[in-house]
N, C-alpha and C positions, 0 to 999 in steps of 0.2 A: 684533674678531678674537679667535677662541678661542685661549687659551694652550695650548701643547703640554704634555702631562703629562710630568713628569720620569720617565725610565726608572728603574724600581726595580732595585736590585742584588740579584739572587737569591743567597741564601746557598749557597755551594758545598757539594756533597755529598762528605763525607770518608769514607775507609775507616776501619775499626776502629782500625788502628794510628795513623793521623793523629789520630783523636779521643782516643786514649790519651795521646799526646804533649801535645795541647792541654789535657787534663785535669790533667796535672802542673802546668802554668802556672796553671790555674784554682784548683787546690787550694792553691797558694802564690802568691796574686796579686801580692805585693809583692817576690817573690824573682826574681833574674835567673839564667839558666842558659846555659852553652855546651853544645855537643853531647856533650862527654865527661861532664858532670855529669848530663845527661838519660839517657845510656846507663847510668851507674852507678845512677840512680834506678830505671830499668826493668830492671836486671840483664842488660843486653845487653853481651856481651864480644867478639863476632866483628866483623870488619871490615865485612862486608856490612850487618850490622844498624846499625852506626854511620853508614855512608854513607846508609842509608835515613833516619836521624834528620836528617842534614844536609839531605837533599832536602826533608824535611817542614818543616824550619825555613824554608826558602826559600819554600815554598808558603804557610805560615801568615803570614809577613811580607808577602808579596805581597797576601794577602787581608785584611791589617790586623787579624789576630787577636792578633799579637804585634808588638812594636816593638824596634828595636835600642837597647841601652843604651850599649854600646861595641862595637868590632869583635869579632864572633863571640859576643857575649852578648846575650840577649834576655829580655824580660819581657812579661807580659800587657798588652794594650792597656787603659789606664785606663777607657775607655768600657765595656768588658766587665765590669770589676770593679764599676762602679757598677750596671750592669744586674743582675748576679747578686745583689748585696747587697740592692738595692731589692726585687726580685721574689721570689727564693728559691722560685719555683714552676716546676714542670716538668710536661709532658704526656706520658703514656705509656699502655701497655696493661696491664691487670690479668691477672696469672697467679695465680689463686685456688687455694688448697689446701683439702682436705676439712675441715681443722681450723678454717677461717675466716680464717686469716692469709693474706697475699698478698705478691707481689712485683710491682713495677712495672718493666716493660721499656721503656726510652726511648732514643731516639737522641741525646738532649741530654747524657747522661752515659755514662761508660765502664762503670759498674757498675749492677746492679739495685738498686732501693730497697725495703727491707723495710717492710711495713705490718702492724702488730699487728691482731688481730681486732677490737679496739674502735675502730680508726681507718679502717675500710674504707667508712664511710658506708653507702650502699645499692648498692654496686657488685657486679658479678658477673664471673665469668671471661670475659676477652676484651673487656670494656668499655674505651673510651678515657676516661681521667680526668685531672683536674688534681690535682697533689699538692703540698702545702706541705712542704718539707724541714724536718726537725727538727734541732736542734743535734746535731752528731756527738759521740757518746760514745767515749772512748778504748777501743780494742780491739773496738768494735762495727761492724757494717756500717752503711751509710747507711740512715737511717730517715725515714719521712714519714707524712703524714696526708692521706687523700683528702678534698678540699674540694668537688669537683664531678664529676658524671658527665657528660662531654661528649657521648658517644655510646653508647647501649645496643646492643651488637653482636649479641646473640642476641634473636630475636623469639619463639622458641617452645622449649618444653621437653617432652620425653617422660618419662613416669614412671608409677607405680602410684597409683591414686586410693584414698584412705581416707575413706569417708563417715562423718559424725558428726552425726546429726540433720539440721538444715537447712543444713548447709554441708559442705565437704570440704577436704582438703588433697591436693595432688599432690606425691608424694615423687619428686623427679627421679632418673633413672637415673644421671646424671653425678655422680660422686663429688666433682667440683670445684665443685658448686653446693651450698653449705652451708646453704641455707634451703629450706623447703617453701613451696609456693605456695597461698595461701588462695583457695578457690573458693566464692563465695556460691551459694545454692540455685538462683537463677534463671539461673545460667551453667553448670550441670552437663551440659546437653545429653544427658540420659538415661543417663549413664555409671553402671555398677553398681560396688558396692564390690569392690575388688581387681582391677578391670580396668585395662589399660594405656590411656593416652590422651595426647593432646598438648594442652598449655595455652599460652596467650599471656598475658604480663603486661600488665594494663591500667592499673595504678597502684601506686605504692609510697609511701604517706604517710611523711613524714620520721621520725615517731616510732614507726612500726610495725616490728616485728621481721621480719614476713613481707610479701612482695609480694602484691597482689591480682591475680587472673587469671580467665580464662574457658576452658572446654574448647572447642577448635576441631575436634578429631577424636578419635573413640573408635576405638582400635586393636583391642581384644579381649583375650583371655585371655593372661596372661604365660606365657612358655615355649613358645608356639606359634611355629614357625619363621618364618612370614611376618610375624607380629606383631612379633617381635624385630628382623627386618631393617628393617621400616618405621620402627620406633622409633629405630633407629640413624640412619637418613636424616633423620628429623624433628629429631633432636638437633643436626644440623649445618645445619638450614634448607635441605636440598636437595630440590627438587621431584621427585616420583616420576613424575607424568604430564605429558605435553606439553599445553599449551593447545590447544583445538580448532582455532583459526585457524592454529596452527603445523602440526598434522597435515594440515589442509586444503591449506595452501600446499605442503607436501612432496608430497602426493598429486598435485598439478598439474604437477610437474616431469616433462618428457617423457624416457623412457628412449631409449637408442639414440644413436649418434654419426653426425652428418651427414658427407658427403664433403667439404663445404666447411670443416668444423671440422678434419678430418684434414689438409687441405691447408695450414692455417695453423700446423701443428705439425711438430716434428721427428719422423720416423717410426722407431720402434725395434722394430716388430713382427717384423722378420726377425732380430733379435739375441737370443741366448740370454738369457732373463729368468726369475727365480724369486722367490718369496716364502718367507720363513722365519719362522714364528710358533709360539706354543704350540699343542698339539694341539687344545685346546678353543676356540681363537680363532674369533670370528665376523666380525670386521672386519680386513681386511688393508690397512694404509695405507702400507706401504713395500715396494719390490721392488728387486732388484739385477740389473743386466745386465752381461755380460762379452763383450768382443770383442777378438781379437788384431789389432793394426794392422799394416800392411805394413812399418813401420819396426821391428817387433819389440816395440814397447811395448804396454801394455794399456789399453783404454778401459773404465772402470767407470762405469756409470750408477747413481745413487741416485735412484729414481723414487718420487715421493710423490703420493698421491691428490690430484687437483686439485679440492679441496672449493670453492675460490673460484670455479670455473666454475659450480657448481650453486647456491651460496649467495650471493645478492646482498647487498652491504653495506647495512644499514638495513632489510632485510626482516624479517618476523616470525620466520623461522627463525634469522636472524643475531642478532636481539635476544635470543632465548631462549638461543642458544648462548653469547652473552656473559654473560648472567645466570648460567648454569650454570658457565661457565669451563672445565670439564673433565668427562670421564666419571668415574664412580665405580665401582670394582671391589670388590664385596663377595665374600664367600666363594662364594656360590652364584649370583650374578647380576651383570650389568653394567647400570648406569643410564646410558644414553648421553647425550652432549652434543647429538647430532643425532638426529632421528627415524630409526627403523630402516630406512626406505626408502632413506635416504642412507648411513647408517653400515654397514649390512650388505649393501646391494645396489648402488646406483648408484655410490658412491665406492669401495667395497671392491674391491681388486685381485685378483679371482678368477682362477683359471687358465683357459686356453683361451677367453678373452674379450678383445675390444679394450677398453682402459680409458684414460681421460684422466689425465695426470699433470703435475705440475710437477717438473722434474728438475734435479739437479746432476750434471754429467757431467765426468769427470776422465780425462786421459791420464797414466798412471803408467809409470815405467820399472821395470826388474826389482827395484830397491831400494825401490819404492813412493814415490818422489819425485813430487810433482805437477808436471808439465811444462806442462799446459794445463788450463783449466777453462772450462765453459760452463753457463749457467743459462737455463732457459726452458721453455716448454710443449711437451709430447710426447704421443705415443700409443704404448702398449705392448701386448704380448700375452704374458702370463705362460705359460711352458712347463710349470711344475711348482709345486705347492704343497707345500713341505717343512714338516715340523715340526722342532723343535730336536733331538729324539731321532734322527730320520733323518739329519740333517746330522752329528751327533756320531758316529753309526755309520760314516759315510763317512770322517770324519777319522781314526777309529780303525782303518781298514783295510777297511771294508765295500765291497761292489761296488754300482754304480749306473750307469745310462745317462749321468748327468751328473756322474760322479765327477771327471773332469778339471777341469771348470769349478769345482766346489766346492773342490777342492784348490788351484786357482790363487787363488781368492778368499781361502781360508784362509791361504795363504802371504803374500799381499800384506797382509792384515789384521795378521798377526803382526809384520811389519816396521813398519807404521804405529804399532802399539801400543808397540813397543820405543822408538821415537823419543819418543813421548808421555811414557813413564816416565823416559827420560833427561833430559827437559826439566823434570821435577819434579812430574808428576802423582802423586796419592796412590792407592795400590792397595787401596782398600776392597774386601772381598769381599762378595758378596751371597748371603744365605741366605733362601729364601722358604718360609714355612710353607704347606703345601697339605693339602687334605682330600679323602677319598673319601666321598661322601654317598650315603645310600640314597634311595629314591623319595620319602620324606617330608622330605628335607633333613637327616636326622640323620647326624652324622659317624661313620663306622664305621672310619676310619683317619686318622691325622694323621702327616705325614711332612715332612722338610725337602728342598727342591729346591735344589741348588746350581748356581751359574753354571758352565758348561763352555765349551770352545772354540767350540762352535756359537753360544752366546749372544754370546761376545766377537767373533766374526766379524761379526755384524750390527751390534753396538754400535760397532765401530771405524769402519765405513763411515758409520754415522749420525753419529758424532762428527765425522768428516771433513767431511761435507756441512754440518752445523750450523756448524762453525768457518769453513769457506770462504765460506759465505753471509754470515756476520757480518763477516768481513774485507772482502769485496767492497763492502759498504755502509759499514762503520765506519772503514776505513783512510782517513786524510786523503790527498786527491789534490791536490797542488800547494797553492795558497792557499785553495782551497775547503774550508769546514768540513764535516765529515760530516753527512749529513742525518738527520732523526729516524728512529730505528729501535728495534725491540724486542730487547733483549738478555737473555740468561740470565746473571745475575751471581752471583758467590760471593765474599764478602769474606774477607780473611785472618782467622785465628782471633783472638779476643779474648785479649790477653796474660794477663789475670788468670785466665781459664778454662784457658788453656794451661799456666800455671804450676801451677795446682791439679792438672791432669792429670799433669804431669811429676812432681809430688810423690807423687801416687797410684801411678804405675807404678814409681817409685824404691823404694817400700816393698814392691813385689812383686819387686824385683831387676832392674828394667829402667831404661833411661835414654833420654831424648829431648832433643834440642837445642831451645832456645826463642829462637834468634837470628833470622836472616833467614828469609824465606819459603822459599827453596830448602833451607836446612839443616833447617827444620822438616819439610818434606815428605820429604826424604831419610831423616831419622831415624825418621819414622813408618813408612815402608816397611821400614826395617831392623827396627823393633819388630814389625811384622806377620809378618815372616819368622821372628823368634825365637819368637813365641808359637804358630806354626802347629802344630796337633795337641795343644796343651797344654790343661789344664783351664780356664785363665783366658782362652783365646783369644776366645770369643764375647763375654764380659763386657768385656774390654779394648777390643775393636773397637766395641762398642755405646757405651761411654763416650767413645771417641775421636770417634765420629760426633756425639755430643751436644756435644762440645767445639768442633766446627767451627761456623762461621756457617751460617745457612740460605741455600740458594740461592733466588733470587727473580727476578722479571721487572722490568726497568727500562729507561727510555730513556737513562739515564745509565750509560755503560759503564765499569766498573772492572775488567773481566776476570773470569775464572773461576779462582779459586785452586786448587780441588781437582783440576781437569783441567789446570792450568798453561797455559791458553789466554788470551792477551790480548784476543781477540775470540771471543764464543760466543753462539749463539742457539738457539732451538728451531724447526726447519724441518720435521721429519720425521714429525709426528703430528697433522695438522690435523683428522682425524676425531674425535680424543679430547681435543685441547688447543686452546683458543681462541687463545693467543698464536701458535701455529704458523700459524693462519689469517691473523692480522694480518701475520705475517712474509711469507707468500706474496703478500698484497695489496701490501704496501710494496715488496717486491722487484720485482714486476711493474711497479708504478707508476714506480719509479726506472729500471728497464731501458728503459722507454719515454720517458725524459727528463722525468719528472714533477718538480715542485718539492717542497721539503721539506714533510712533513706537519705537522699541528698537534701540537707536543710535549706540551702540557698535556693534550690529549684522550687521547693514547696513554699518557701516564704514569698517568692515572686508570684506564685499562683494564688497565695492567700491575699496579697495586696490587690491583685487584679480582681479577685472575687469580691472583695470589700468594695472596690470602686464600682463594679457592675451592679452590686446590690444597691448602692447609693443612687445610681442612675435609674434603676428600675423603680425605686421608691419615688423619685422625682416624676417619672412618667405616670405612675399610678395616681399620685396627688394631682398632677396637671389634668388628667382625664376626669377626675372627680370634680375639680374646680370648674372645668369647662362644662360638664353636665349640670352642675349646680346653676351656673349662669344661664345655660340653655333652658333649664327648668323654669327659671324666673322670667324668661324672655317674653312670654305671653301674659305675664302677671303684672306688667307695668301699671301703676295706679292702684294696685291692691294693697291692703294693709296686713301686717303680720306682727306677732309678738316676738321679742328677742331679748338678748342680754348684751350689755356692753362688754365686748371682748378685748378691746384695746383703745388707747387714746394716743393721739399724736398732735403735732402743731398744725396738721392739715385737717383733722377731723376725728370723728368718733366711729370706731369699728363696732359693728353689731352682728352677732351670730343669731340666726333665726331659730326659734324653738322647733324641735322635731326633725330638722333636716340639716342643721349646721351650715347652711348657706351663709357666707360672711360678706357683708358689704360695708360701705363707709358713708356716713352722713358728713358731708363737707361742712366745715365751720362757716363757709360762705352762705350756707342755707339757713343758718340760725340768725334771724334778723331782729330778735327782740332785745339784743344786747351785743356788746363786743366780747367775744369769748376768747380765752387764752388757755394754753396748756400749763397746768400745775404739775410739772414732771415729777417732783419729789413725792407727791401724794396720789399719783396715777389718776388724775381727773382733769376735766375741762371745766373752767369757771367763767361766769359772766362778771365783767369788771364793774358794772354799775349796780346790778341787783343781786349779785352773789349766787345766782342759780348754778348748780353744779351737776355734772354728769360723771360718775365714777365707775371704775371697773366693777363688773358683777351686777350693776343695777339693771332691773327689768326696764324695758323700753318698748314703745310701739312705733313701728316705722311704716312708711309707704314706699314701694319700689318706684324710684324716679326714672332711672334709665339703666340699660344693660349694654356693656361693650363686650360682645361675644369674643371678638378677636383677641382682646387683652384679658379675657376672663374676669372682668371687673364689674361689680354690682354697686350701683349708686342708690343710696336710700335718702329719704327725707323724714324728718321728725313729724309724728302725729301728736298734736298736743292733747 
């Protein structure tokens, strides 16, 4: 008779604060602590923060990470001490710098590990590696040495080819790839000297400084618009074209909606419905409906394109959508997750057409309290396609045939928003850099587009739908455990990063609390109000965003810290995000009494989706940076006003007013004194005359030179 396998205990997933408390025990494995001593160690003084530590101690003891020494005092489990001392090896992701040094980001420790350039082995940015920790030196950060590349994350690299006789080197565009790729003559694929191409690494001998590779695609002449956009996509391994079988499968989907399909759905075609999107949008994946009920309450429907009706799980289209994970939005184009037949036509909620949706419908009272909710398949008929500017005009007093409906939705959205911020949501503002391009794709104008009430109106109802869908599946019902689901999670800030940020803003005359989650969010919102309209506003907000943990997808729900939601998912954009398509399928499966889905399978898909989202953001930022540099290319010698956005030992970074183009004034260009970096006070100072340039200061610059290939903008000071 076959023996049953012992069930393995899966290591619990801790949030950042829990990991930080555990790290105190790991750093001092033979010392015991009570909650007051831990609070003192972590510099936490408020009551809520101390209560959180008490709760964490209970969790760590339950999971046998720590053990009780005497009542209220704990120390690290001796088994963990032995493991750490014996192994001293961790696994993490490489964050490579252009200088060749790197940092390892790992879930196993609360801080990043510094890797000197001579200890990086043959790793590259984004690789998964094993690191041996080096003995900690007093006053230094944790250091390590890479001993193995577990997984090479990037398969291809875009760059300029330099031919040299019978071989060539590809010089990568990515500044965080500090080596050139050696290309033998028989792998050049006809590329000419100075052309842009995409190379794949084929080998990296242990004693070779450079990896060996082959050219897999010749892109063309550097500086040409299409070449540069393709180069950006190649750098993040994102496919530009759909495979033929995917296009063929998409072409076979029949348009039109049958009467039998409508009969199976809730019919909203007679209810006022509209879409609100950017003016240049091609796909419309969400719509709002509004209806006054007989009892005086409002019925608001959040209607989302029913992609799951058209895309069958496991089909070629579905597999390709999963591979892509998300649509990519570059400055001049969208690289869609789904073929255009679906994204721009069949699934797109165009006006004056019957469309299939998956909907979240809410009954709200006059104070926007949710009294009743319903989820299911619907058919809609959008009455009007608004853009954000049109809705903003109505909010600001403009006339329109649907003014009453828009103003009612606006009033309800404001009340929903107010409650969210009262519960601790963080009020980050969003500034988007936009360009006006000529017929050749050259930027002739760069400007900032700010979020207004029209954007917030849509955002608040989308947040409501996302939250309520997550609650419906994720909240425990009686003794039954919640079923496998896809959540959008956001961890609490890393205490070390938060402390660094608190010290940074204190030197600029501001203060934030670093105690409990609620006090942190409250003090951040107070800070954002204080800096509004000031020179340092954009810079402080940008650093605050970098201080926060990154949001990601997971089947393990830890809540969304930034939004102050204990349950949150992404339900509202299945045309452009694969996790939303997974959420639609799981929700429908459970609404029809389905059993719990395979957790491991969905967790893998969540990890992949988070990774593809990160790559898409990299590509979007790179395209903006490139267009900003191109915008300034014919403005060399012209003067602009800006703000000091950063300081380093090499120079002063300046962000220009009105378009957020960022360049650097090299300290070599400042010839009236010897200037040095005062790192502690975030400023550059003159040694002899004491002149200083500090973060947030207004400054006037002249564009000195532009390196388009490297997306670098050099400025000089105008006295």
